[in-house]
Rosetta silent file (secondary structure, phi, psi, omega in degrees, C-alpha in Angstrom):
SEQUENCE: MEIKAISGNHILINNGKPVVIGSISSTLDGVSKIIFDFGTKQQDIFVFENNTLKEYKLALRAPDYINKIYANCINSSLVTEFELIRLVVDAFTYRELGF
SCORE:     score description
SCORE:     0.000 S_00000001
   1 L     0.000  138.015 -178.980  -44.725   20.592   61.594 S_00000001
   2 E   -80.608  145.183  169.137  -48.158   22.313   61.400 S_00000001
   3 E   -97.020  117.505 -177.197  -49.644   24.528   64.123 S_00000001
   4 E  -111.599  154.225  176.801  -53.355   23.681   64.289 S_00000001
   5 L   -76.087   66.144 -177.319  -56.164   25.515   66.053 S_00000001
   6 E  -123.619  123.609  179.952  -56.636   22.858   68.693 S_00000001
   7 E  -137.819  108.944 -176.311  -56.888   23.845   72.371 S_00000001
   8 L    65.846 -121.299  176.103  -57.858   21.231   74.920 S_00000001
   9 L   -98.288    6.691 -177.539  -61.133   19.792   73.721 S_00000001
  10 E  -102.216  130.310 -177.626  -61.867   22.687   71.371 S_00000001
  11 E  -135.644  127.629  173.135  -60.927   22.305   67.744 S_00000001
  12 L   -87.557  115.315 -174.198  -61.590   24.962   64.966 S_00000001
  13 E  -108.571  140.029  174.015  -62.641   22.927   61.848 S_00000001
  14 E  -138.211  127.141 -172.022  -62.729   24.065   58.262 S_00000001
  15 L    44.633   46.815 -179.851  -63.870   21.530   55.582 S_00000001
  16 L    75.541    0.982 -178.735  -63.625   18.674   58.153 S_00000001
  17 E  -128.746  152.042  176.851  -60.019   19.372   59.127 S_00000001
  18 E   -58.265  135.379  175.073  -58.463   21.427   61.994 S_00000001
  19 L   -65.149  132.649 -175.562  -57.476   24.976   60.783 S_00000001
  20 E  -100.454  123.100  178.240  -53.791   25.312   60.298 S_00000001
  21 E  -110.458    5.513 -177.674  -52.487   28.692   61.629 S_00000001
  22 E   171.157 -166.396 -173.844  -48.821   28.214   61.280 S_00000001
  23 E  -154.367  154.757  172.345  -45.724   25.977   61.253 S_00000001
  24 E  -124.574  131.821  166.039  -42.645   25.017   63.248 S_00000001
  25 E  -129.151  149.052 -174.120  -39.392   24.063   61.863 S_00000001
  26 E  -128.800  152.158  171.647  -36.241   23.064   63.737 S_00000001
  27 L  -116.388  168.221  177.401  -32.606   22.537   62.938 S_00000001
  28 L   -68.505  -16.869  178.926  -30.099   20.270   64.637 S_00000001
  29 L   -87.600   18.096  175.388  -28.258   23.170   66.103 S_00000001
  30 L    85.347    7.943  179.482  -31.098   24.158   68.463 S_00000001
  31 E   -95.439  127.106  179.617  -32.674   26.833   66.205 S_00000001
  32 E  -121.499  145.925  174.429  -36.477   26.755   65.712 S_00000001
  33 E  -121.492  126.550 -179.295  -38.520   29.005   63.483 S_00000001
  34 E  -115.630  119.503 -176.332  -42.228   29.477   64.327 S_00000001
  35 E  -115.782  127.384  175.064  -44.383   31.014   61.620 S_00000001
  36 E  -114.125  134.739  175.631  -47.939   32.122   62.162 S_00000001
  37 L  -141.256  121.631 -173.369  -50.334   32.997   59.285 S_00000001
  38 L  -103.254   36.471 -177.409  -53.961   33.787   60.036 S_00000001
  39 L    82.420    6.091 -179.462  -55.115   33.808   56.409 S_00000001
  40 L   -93.499    0.585  179.390  -53.711   37.196   55.597 S_00000001
  41 L    67.926    1.625  176.362  -50.981   35.810   53.339 S_00000001
  42 L  -109.978  134.025 -173.530  -48.588   37.799   55.734 S_00000001
  43 L  -105.249  147.044  172.160  -46.437   35.751   58.086 S_00000001
  44 E  -107.689  114.777 -171.494  -45.334   36.541   61.659 S_00000001
  45 E  -114.749  127.021  176.276  -42.037   34.862   62.216 S_00000001
  46 E  -122.920  133.622  178.688  -40.233   34.050   65.560 S_00000001
  47 E  -111.438  118.450  173.304  -36.805   32.622   65.719 S_00000001
  48 E  -104.681  143.100  168.575  -35.666   30.697   68.943 S_00000001
  49 E  -124.558  120.387 -173.882  -32.280   29.426   69.759 S_00000001
  50 L    50.799   41.768  172.954  -32.195   26.910   72.564 S_00000001
  51 L    70.867   19.250  174.758  -35.681   27.844   73.521 S_00000001
  52 E  -119.721  131.325 -179.439  -34.802   31.610   73.847 S_00000001
  53 E   -61.821  126.820 -178.541  -36.393   34.173   71.544 S_00000001
  54 E  -111.320  -35.227  177.560  -33.534   35.583   69.356 S_00000001
  55 E  -158.117  167.442  176.752  -35.470   37.504   66.638 S_00000001
  56 E  -155.656  153.869  175.123  -38.849   38.165   65.182 S_00000001
  57 E  -140.238  121.799 -177.471  -40.492   39.768   62.196 S_00000001
  58 L  -115.186  138.438  179.050  -44.079   40.771   62.438 S_00000001
  59 L   -83.991  -22.048 -176.188  -46.431   41.698   59.512 S_00000001
  60 L    58.526   33.611  174.850  -48.958   43.212   62.038 S_00000001
  61 L  -108.833    0.421  178.420  -51.786   41.840   60.016 S_00000001
  62 L   -69.134  158.423  176.215  -52.781   39.375   62.710 S_00000001
  63 L   -57.089  145.096 -176.514  -55.908   40.103   64.714 S_00000001
  64 H   -47.616  -45.737 -175.804  -55.321   42.759   67.440 S_00000001
  65 H   -66.837  -22.855  174.513  -55.714   40.359   70.273 S_00000001
  66 H   -83.183  -32.865  176.153  -52.884   38.156   68.770 S_00000001
  67 H   -64.472  -34.914  178.805  -50.692   41.238   68.323 S_00000001
  68 H   -62.228  -44.911  177.955  -51.174   41.969   71.981 S_00000001
  69 H   -60.714  -40.505  177.466  -49.986   38.427   72.824 S_00000001
  70 H   -56.426  -49.698 -175.496  -47.018   38.871   70.540 S_00000001
  71 H   -64.278  -39.028  176.562  -46.105   42.094   72.389 S_00000001
  72 H   -64.179  -38.413 -178.571  -46.380   40.565   75.801 S_00000001
  73 H   -75.280  -34.901 -178.529  -44.209   37.604   74.700 S_00000001
  74 H   -71.964  -37.979  178.878  -41.623   39.808   73.034 S_00000001
  75 H   -80.713   -9.916  173.550  -41.300   41.991   76.187 S_00000001
  76 L   -92.264  119.826  178.590  -40.963   38.909   78.407 S_00000001
  77 L   -70.004   -8.370 -177.207  -37.404   37.700   78.664 S_00000001
  78 L  -107.511   11.623 -175.469  -38.741   34.310   79.761 S_00000001
  79 L   -73.592  143.389 -178.851  -41.023   33.372   76.895 S_00000001
  80 L  -116.288  166.114  176.286  -40.445   29.960   75.480 S_00000001
  81 H   -52.585  -48.623 -175.433  -41.489   28.378   72.191 S_00000001
  82 H   -64.183  -43.776  179.057  -44.089   26.265   73.879 S_00000001
  83 H   -61.536  -48.170  175.353  -45.565   29.300   75.799 S_00000001
  84 H   -55.581  -48.586 -175.865  -45.784   31.456   72.611 S_00000001
  85 H   -68.223  -42.632 -179.770  -47.443   28.723   70.681 S_00000001
  86 H   -61.908  -49.848  176.871  -49.846   27.815   73.548 S_00000001
  87 H   -58.269  -44.168  179.834  -50.953   31.397   74.092 S_00000001
  88 H   -65.733  -50.502 -175.714  -51.541   32.093   70.422 S_00000001
  89 H   -67.935  -39.693  174.888  -53.307   28.910   69.651 S_00000001
  90 H   -60.312  -47.925  176.403  -55.564   29.095   72.822 S_00000001
  91 H   -58.940  -50.824 -178.013  -56.514   32.672   72.038 S_00000001
  92 H   -60.830  -48.459 -176.900  -57.216   32.161   68.405 S_00000001
  93 H   -58.671  -53.630 -176.715  -59.143   28.949   68.940 S_00000001
  94 H   -62.792  -38.377 -175.703  -61.336   30.292   71.705 S_00000001
  95 H   -70.358  -48.108 -179.108  -61.877   33.610   70.045 S_00000001
  96 H   -70.553  -22.609  175.206  -62.893   32.189   66.677 S_00000001
  97 H   -82.482  -12.353 -179.494  -65.245   29.671   68.345 S_00000001
  98 L    91.498   18.527  179.911  -66.862   32.552   70.238 S_00000001
  99 L   -87.100    0.000    0.000  -65.869   31.836   73.714 S_00000001
């Protein structure tokens, strides 16, 4: 499933379509992989098992404000898949729209 730059009523559009900044894939055994790509061709990967962050691999090519969100989420033992995605999508969408 794609992660699109949509936050509330705000949508970042490119060529008439919402900008895709990542993807989510899940397996039947409760493992999810969240991949963010901000057009750098470098991926930031987060692996969750039963909604708990288990591992991550960062290219550190994302914008600085996104890397700060990553750091806060990684250091929080309570971060969930939904919260990580929400924080990143909200920040990216609003920042790129100039809010």
